[in-house]
C-alpha positions in Angstrom: -92.6 115.9 -47.0 -92.0 119.3 -48.5 -88.9 120.0 -46.4 -87.3 116.7 -47.6 -87.9 117.6 -51.3 -86.5 121.1 -50.8 -83.5 119.7 -48.9 -82.6 117.3 -51.7 -83.1 119.9 -54.5 -80.7 122.4 -52.8 -78.0 119.9 -52.2 -76.2 120.5 -55.5 -72.9 118.9 -56.5 -70.1 120.9 -58.1 -70.5 121.0 -61.9 -68.7 118.2 -63.7 -66.3 120.6 -65.4 -65.3 122.0 -62.0 -64.7 118.6 -60.6 -62.5 117.6 -63.5 -60.5 120.8 -63.0 -60.1 120.0 -59.3 -58.9 116.5 -59.9 -56.5 117.8 -62.6 -55.0 120.2 -60.1 -54.7 117.5 -57.4 -52.5 115.7 -59.9 -50.4 118.8 -60.5 -50.0 119.2 -56.8 -48.7 115.7 -56.3 -51.8 114.7 -54.3 -51.2 117.4 -51.8 -54.7 118.4 -51.2 -53.9 121.6 -49.3 -51.7 122.8 -52.1 -54.3 121.8 -54.6 -57.0 123.8 -52.9 -54.7 126.9 -52.8 -53.8 126.5 -56.5 -57.5 126.1 -57.4 -58.5 129.3 -55.7 -55.7 131.2 -57.5 -56.5 129.7 -60.9 -60.3 130.0 -60.6 -60.9 133.1 -58.4 -64.5 133.5 -59.5 -65.6 130.0 -58.5 -66.6 128.4 -55.3 -63.4 127.4 -53.5 -63.3 123.8 -52.1 -61.1 123.0 -49.1 -58.6 120.2 -48.9 -61.3 117.8 -47.5 -63.5 118.4 -50.6 -60.6 117.9 -52.9 -59.7 114.6 -51.3 -63.3 113.3 -51.3 -63.7 114.1 -55.0 -60.4 112.4 -55.9 -61.3 109.3 -53.8 -64.7 109.2 -55.4 -63.3 109.2 -58.9 -60.5 106.7 -58.0 -62.4 104.2 -56.0 -66.0 104.5 -57.2 -65.3 105.4 -60.8 -67.8 108.2 -60.8 -67.7 112.0 -60.2 -71.3 112.1 -58.9 -72.2 112.0 -55.2 -74.3 109.2 -54.0 -77.4 110.7 -52.5 -79.9 109.3 -50.0 -83.6 109.8 -50.4 -84.1 110.8 -46.7 -83.5 114.1 -45.1 -83.8 115.5 -41.6 -87.3 116.0 -40.3 -88.8 119.4 -39.9 -88.4 119.6 -36.2 -84.6 118.9 -36.6 -84.3 121.6 -39.2 -86.2 124.1 -37.1 -84.0 123.4 -34.0 -80.8 123.8 -36.1 -81.9 127.0 -37.7 -83.2 128.4 -34.4 -79.9 127.6 -32.7 -77.8 129.7 -35.1 -80.3 132.5 -35.2 -80.1 132.8 -31.4 -76.3 132.4 -31.3 -74.6 133.1 -34.7 -71.3 131.9 -33.2 -72.5 128.5 -32.2 -70.6 125.5 -33.6 -72.1 122.3 -35.0 -70.3 120.5 -32.1 -72.3 122.5 -29.6 -75.5 121.9 -31.6 -74.8 118.2 -31.5 -74.1 118.3 -27.8 -77.1 120.5 -26.8 -79.8 119.3 -29.3 -78.6 115.7 -30.1 -78.5 116.6 -33.8 -75.5 114.9 -35.6 -73.0 117.4 -36.9 -73.3 116.1 -40.4 -77.1 116.7 -40.3 -76.7 120.2 -38.9 -74.2 121.0 -41.6 -76.5 119.8 -44.3 -79.4 121.8 -43.0 -77.3 125.0 -42.7 -76.1 124.6 -46.3 -79.6 123.9 -47.5 -80.8 127.2 -46.0 -77.7 129.1 -47.3 -76.1 129.6 -43.9 -72.3 129.8 -44.4 -69.7 129.5 -41.6 -68.0 132.8 -42.3 -64.6 132.9 -40.6 -62.9 136.0 -39.2 -60.1 137.3 -41.4 -56.9 138.5 -39.7 -55.7 141.5 -41.7 -52.9 143.9 -41.2 -53.9 146.9 -39.0 -54.0 150.1 -41.0 -54.2 153.7 -39.9 -53.0 157.2 -40.4 -51.6 157.7 -43.9 -51.7 154.0 -44.8 -54.9 154.3 -46.8 -53.7 157.2 -49.0 -50.3 155.5 -49.5 -51.9 152.3 -50.6 -54.2 154.0 -53.0 -51.3 156.1 -54.4 -49.3 153.0 -55.1 -52.3 151.1 -56.7 -53.1 154.1 -58.9 -49.4 154.4 -59.9 -49.1 150.7 -60.7 -52.3 150.7 -62.7 -51.0 153.7 -64.7 -47.8 151.8 -65.4 -49.8 148.8 -66.6 -51.9 151.0 -68.9 -48.8 152.4 -70.5 -47.0 149.0 -70.6 -49.2 145.9 -70.3 -46.0 143.8 -69.7 -45.1 146.0 -66.6 -46.1 143.4 -64.0 -44.5 140.6 -66.0 -41.1 142.5 -65.9 -41.4 143.4 -62.2 -39.3 141.4 -59.7 -41.3 141.0 -56.5 -39.1 140.0 -53.6 -39.5 139.1 -49.9 -37.9 137.3 -47.0 -39.4 135.0 -44.5 -38.3 132.9 -41.5 -39.3 129.3 -41.3 -38.8 127.5 -38.0 -39.0 123.9 -37.0 -42.1 124.4 -34.8 -44.3 124.6 -37.8 -44.7 128.4 -38.1 -43.7 131.0 -40.6 -42.9 134.3 -38.9 -42.5 137.5 -40.9 -42.9 141.2 -39.8 -46.1 142.9 -41.0 -47.7 139.7 -42.2 -50.1 136.8 -41.5 -50.3 133.3 -43.0 -53.2 131.0 -43.6 -53.4 127.3 -43.9 -56.4 124.9 -43.9 -54.4 122.0 -42.4 -53.6 121.4 -38.7 -50.7 119.0 -38.4 -51.6 118.2 -34.7 -47.9 118.0 -33.7 -47.3 117.3 -30.0 -44.0 118.0 -28.3 -42.7 119.3 -25.0 -41.4 122.7 -25.7 -38.8 122.9 -23.0 -37.0 119.8 -24.4 -37.3 120.8 -28.1 -34.3 122.5 -29.6 -35.6 125.3 -31.8 -34.0 126.5 -35.0 -35.0 128.6 -37.9 -34.0 129.4 -41.5 -34.1 132.9 -43.2 -35.0 132.6 -46.8 -35.3 135.1 -49.7 -37.4 134.4 -52.8 -38.4 136.5 -55.9 -41.0 136.3 -58.6 -40.5 137.8 -62.1 -42.6 136.8 -65.1 -42.7 133.0 -65.3 -39.7 132.5 -63.1 -39.2 131.8 -59.4 -35.9 133.4 -58.4 -34.2 131.5 -55.6 -34.7 130.5 -52.9 -31.6 132.0 -51.3 -30.8 131.2 -47.6 -29.1 133.7 -45.3 -26.6 132.3 -42.9 -27.3 134.9 -40.3 -30.2 137.2 -39.4 -31.0 139.7 -42.1 -29.2 143.0 -41.8 -28.1 145.8 -44.1 -24.6 144.4 -44.7 -25.6 140.8 -45.7 -28.6 142.1 -47.7 -26.4 144.4 -49.7 -23.9 141.6 -50.2 -26.7 139.4 -51.5 -27.9 142.1 -53.9 -24.4 142.7 -55.3 -23.0 139.1 -55.4 -25.7 136.5 -55.3 -28.8 138.0 -57.0 -27.1 138.5 -60.4 -26.4 134.7 -60.5 -29.9 133.9 -59.5 -31.3 136.0 -62.3 -29.3 134.4 -65.1 -32.2 132.2 -66.3 -34.3 135.3 -66.8 -32.3 136.5 -69.8 -30.6 139.8 -70.7 -33.6 141.2 -72.5 -35.7 141.2 -69.4 -32.9 142.2 -67.1 -32.4 145.4 -69.1 -35.9 146.6 -68.4 -36.7 144.7 -65.2 -38.1 146.6 -62.2 -37.2 145.6 -58.6 -39.6 145.7 -55.7 -39.0 145.3 -51.9 -41.0 146.1 -48.8 -40.0 148.2 -45.8 -38.0 145.8 -43.8 -35.3 147.5 -41.7 -32.4 146.1 -43.8 -34.2 147.4 -47.0 -34.2 151.0 -45.7 -30.5 151.3 -45.0 -28.7 154.1 -46.9 -26.2 151.7 -48.4 -28.9 149.5 -49.8 -30.9 152.4 -51.3 -27.7 153.9 -52.8 -27.0 150.6 -54.5 -30.5 150.2 -55.8 -30.5 153.8 -57.2 -27.4 152.9 -59.1 -28.3 149.3 -60.2 -32.0 149.9 -61.0 -32.0 153.6 -61.9 -35.6 154.8 -61.8 -36.8 151.2 -61.8 -37.2 150.1 -58.2 -40.1 150.3 -55.8 -39.6 150.6 -52.0 -39.2 152.9 -49.1 -36.7 155.6 -50.2 -37.2 155.0 -53.9 -37.1 158.1 -56.1 -39.9 156.7 -58.3 -42.4 155.1 -55.9 -42.5 153.6 -52.4 -44.1 150.2 -51.7 -46.8 151.0 -49.1 -46.1 149.8 -45.5 -48.3 147.1 -44.0 -49.5 145.9 -47.4 -48.8 142.1 -47.6 -52.1 141.9 -49.5 -50.4 143.6 -52.5 -47.4 141.4 -53.1 -47.6 137.9 -54.5 -44.9 136.6 -52.1 -47.3 137.2 -49.2 -50.7 136.6 -50.7 -49.6 133.4 -52.5 -46.1 132.1 -52.3 -45.4 131.8 -48.6 -48.6 130.1 -47.9 -48.1 127.7 -50.8 -44.6 126.9 -49.7 -45.7 126.4 -46.1 -48.3 123.8 -47.1 -45.5 121.7 -48.7 -42.8 122.3 -46.1 -45.0 121.4 -43.1 -46.9 118.5 -44.7 -44.6 116.4 -42.5 -42.5 117.6 -39.6 -39.1 118.9 -40.8 -36.2 117.0 -39.3 -33.1 119.2 -40.0 -32.2 122.5 -41.5 -31.1 120.8 -44.7 -34.3 118.9 -44.9 -36.3 122.1 -44.6 -34.2 123.8 -47.2 -34.7 120.9 -49.6 -38.5 121.1 -49.1 -38.5 124.9 -49.7 -36.5 124.3 -52.9 -38.9 121.6 -54.0 -41.9 123.8 -53.3 -40.5 126.6 -55.4 -39.6 124.3 -58.3 -43.2 122.9 -58.3 -44.7 126.3 -59.1 -45.5 126.3 -62.9 -45.6 129.3 -65.3 -49.4 128.7 -65.6 -49.7 129.3 -61.8 -47.6 132.4 -62.0 -49.8 133.7 -64.8 -52.8 133.4 -62.6 -50.9 135.0 -59.7 -50.2 138.1 -61.9 -53.9 138.3 -62.8 -54.7 138.1 -59.1 -52.3 141.1 -58.5 -54.2 143.1 -61.1 -57.5 142.4 -59.4 -56.1 143.3 -56.0 -54.9 146.7 -57.3 -58.5 147.4 -58.4 -60.1 146.1 -55.2 -57.7 148.2 -53.0 -58.7 151.3 -55.0 -62.4 150.5 -54.7 -61.9 150.2 -50.9 -60.0 153.5 -50.7 -57.0 151.7 -49.4 -58.7 149.8 -46.7 -58.4 146.0 -46.1 -60.1 144.0 -48.8 -59.0 140.4 -48.5 -62.1 139.5 -46.5 -64.1 140.6 -49.6 -62.3 138.2 -52.0 -64.3 135.1 -52.7 
């Protein structure tokens, strides 16, 4: 049957070199397939991005079958099944393969194969930060300014300390103002909320060059006083591994959290990082509000750390702290190199979109 031949020809495997790269990254991620999928998307932004299930299947195939090739069957769905599947999605683009299975008695695996064969992709909605007013112009101004700094000094981003704070809680969520987080894993935890004692941890992390700075855990909620104390007393110790040569020329970046905008904080930063800090109130350049897509902490690190921290349910605050430390230690200089390259690409994409949301356009 013509359909069956077409179906088999279009069912292409990943190229062998890509499969080898996936398996190598699975090893780097300690067999954490969610982390491996995230690392792969950062390291190879121009390739097709597998999810955790694909990574696991490829690894299992190599380990247990001794081959990287997929075992194929010679039969495919008949033409009536294919027509029914395609017709169902044409009539209702939001239909799921579960509904197709229930309404048309077509197995989900068969429906998925047919849709892939005819290039139907299950595009998911992307939740992006709402922008408006002067946000677009401020984002473009920042991206153009940063691009100009890079043109004058190619090592500018490498010497820029990106910083951010996040709150991890024991219910398996990461909450942060102005931000969203993605994960391809659902832990399926079940608990009675009224009997569960809730607690959270406030953590600060920085990225500069090939170094993860921190994590640093705040004992109380973040405010101007304890943030200033951290900058004055704790950050210098955390930066010791960076080296004096970098510290002399290092830039400092922060977003517009309320504690960051306090007068005492801006006064200190103007003195400590004279003409070398980015944020609301900076004499050089502000970091645009509502722009988590332009800082590596948001578009990479927090999601990466979350995948590791919540792989299993945290038991205590100290247990969660240890997992956050372990996740930060596992990030290699090679990964940070790719993260910096991703930051460059995001600057360009933001400019191309005139400051509008662009993450849904990234492959």
